N, C-alpha and C positions, 0 to 999 in steps of 0.2 A: 703297687704289691706290699705286701705287710711284715712286720720287722721278724716276722718266726722264716719267709720265707727268705729274709735276705738276709739271714744270718745261716740259713742252707747253701746261698750260693758262695758268701764272706767263707764258710765249713772246708766247702768244699775246695774253693779257691787257692786256700791255704794248706790244705789237706794234701792237693798235687802241688801245688810252690815247693813248700818244705824236703820233698822229694829229691831234689837239690843240693840240699842240707850232707848227708851224707850219702851221696851216691858213687863216691873217692874210695872211701870207707867200704862197702860193701863189697866191693873188689878188690880191694885192696891184698890175698893173696898173691892175687891171679897176676897182682903190678908188682908185687914186687922181687916174683922169681922175670915175671919179662923185661922190666929195667934194670933189675940189675939194682935196687934199694936198699940202704941201709938202712939198719934199724930206727936212728935217728929223718931220714928223710921218709920214710915211710908213714911214722909218726906226724911227722910235718902236714900229712895232707889233711889230715882232720885238723891241727893246729892252726891253716893256715885260713881253713872257713872262720874260724872261729876267732879269730885276728882280724878278719876281716868286716865281719859284724861287728866287730867293737868302731874299729872304725869309720863303719857306715853307719851305726846311730849317733857317734858320736857328730859326726859331722851332721847330717841331719836335726841334730839339736843345734848347733851351731851353726849354719846358716837357714837356721824355721822352714828349713823347707818344704816340713809335713806341714806346714801354716798356712800357708800360700800356694800350694801347687791343690789339687782335687785329691784327693785318695784313692780315687778307682784307677785314674790316669797314672800315681809316685806309683802304686801297687805293681798296674799293668805293666809300666817301660818297664822296674825292674824284673820285672818276671821275667821279660824276654829276655833283656840282658844278660841277667843271670843261667836262662835258659842259652843265651849262646855262648859265654863265655863257660861253659861243661862239656859245650859241644866241640868248640877249641879245644879241651883242654885234652881230649883223645886226638888231637891230630900233633900237642908238642914234641919238638924233635927235643927238647930239655927240661932235666929235672926244678930246674929254673924255671923255666916255663908254664911247667904244669904246675907248679905252688903260687905264680903269678895267679893263671886264671881259677884255684880254687880260692886264693884270697879274695878278686872280683867279685867269684861268686858269694862268699862271703857277708861283698860290700852290701849288692844288690839284696843280700834276705833280709838287710838290718833297712830297708822299703818295700818290705814284705808282711812280716811279722809284726811290727810295729804299728803300719801304717792300719793291719785289718782290724787289731786291737781300736783302733782311734774313729776308724769306720761306725765298729757295731755300738761304741758311744754314744756317734749318731743315732743309731735308731733306737737302741735301748734307752728311755729315761729312770725305768725301773725296772728292776730282772736285771740289771746292768752284770751280777756278780756272775749268773748263771748264764748270762754270757760270752763274756769273757772265759769262764773253766772251756766252755763247749769250743770255741777257739785253740785254748792252751789243749785242751785235749786234740784237738783235730794238727796243730802244730808234731807233737806228741808223735800222732801213729804213721803224719805224713814224714817224719822224718826218716820213718822205721820204715819207708814204701819199701824202699832199693836193696836193702836185704828181705825181705818179704820177696821181690821178682827173682832174685840171684838164690835163692830157699827154691822157688819151683822152677826154677827157672836154671839151672845149674851147670848146666851143658853148653849156654850158650858165653860164646864168647862176650870177655868187658864190657865190650865199648858197648854193646848193645842194652845193658843196663844203662851207662849214661846215657844213653838216646831217650833210651825209655823215662829218664824225670829230664828229661829235657822235654821232651813232647809235654808230657805234663804238666813244668812249669807252665808252656805258652796256653796250654787248653786252659790252666789257671787266668792265663792277662788276659783271653777272650773272655771270658766268664767274665772275672772279674767289669772289663771293657763296657762292652755290649750287656749282658744282662742285668747289671744292678745300677736301677736307674739311684740321683743324689738323695739321701736322707732327706734333707730340712722340711720339705712337704709334708712328706709321707708323716715324719713324728709331730709334725704339729697336729694334724686332723684328729686323733683320738683324742684330744689337749684342749680342743672343741668343743667334742662332741661329749665329754666329761662336762666343763662348762655350763651347756647346752641342759646336760643334763639335770646338772648342778641347778 
């Protein structure tokens, strides 16, 4: 697999997985009505994910897990657990459990976005800035996907928006695990060819 195809796989995976971020925010009006949320509780739905992401990123930094675990595996496992926590959010019996599930989703997303940037860096020795920029674009569009789903399916129950983001995250994990190869050998080949041509 060449590096541009690898970038496509990584970008689409990020696009799908990051739909978890604002999945609850996209259906917040229905949640406020159905769960009788206060303004503070509704704001906490988004804040919990952000706090989880910060905690997850700090944990990965402190444990150096990102340096010791294969990035493809870390991304895939994080995306699957994030999808599971997103699904369990719909079953939450209390607002506390719901916020905990959103927090856990944020923690898992810390294993998705930074890991994807790291993976891209292994594939691109040159034009790395362009590749990372594409990943950031995928992150931005991906986080907005639940709002897009809600816009075109405004009559569906809010749970289905959450389910859709969970399914997309699982697809992202499968793509990353089964389609994207490790980059080491793939990156060295162009360098050897350049040396031979010189």
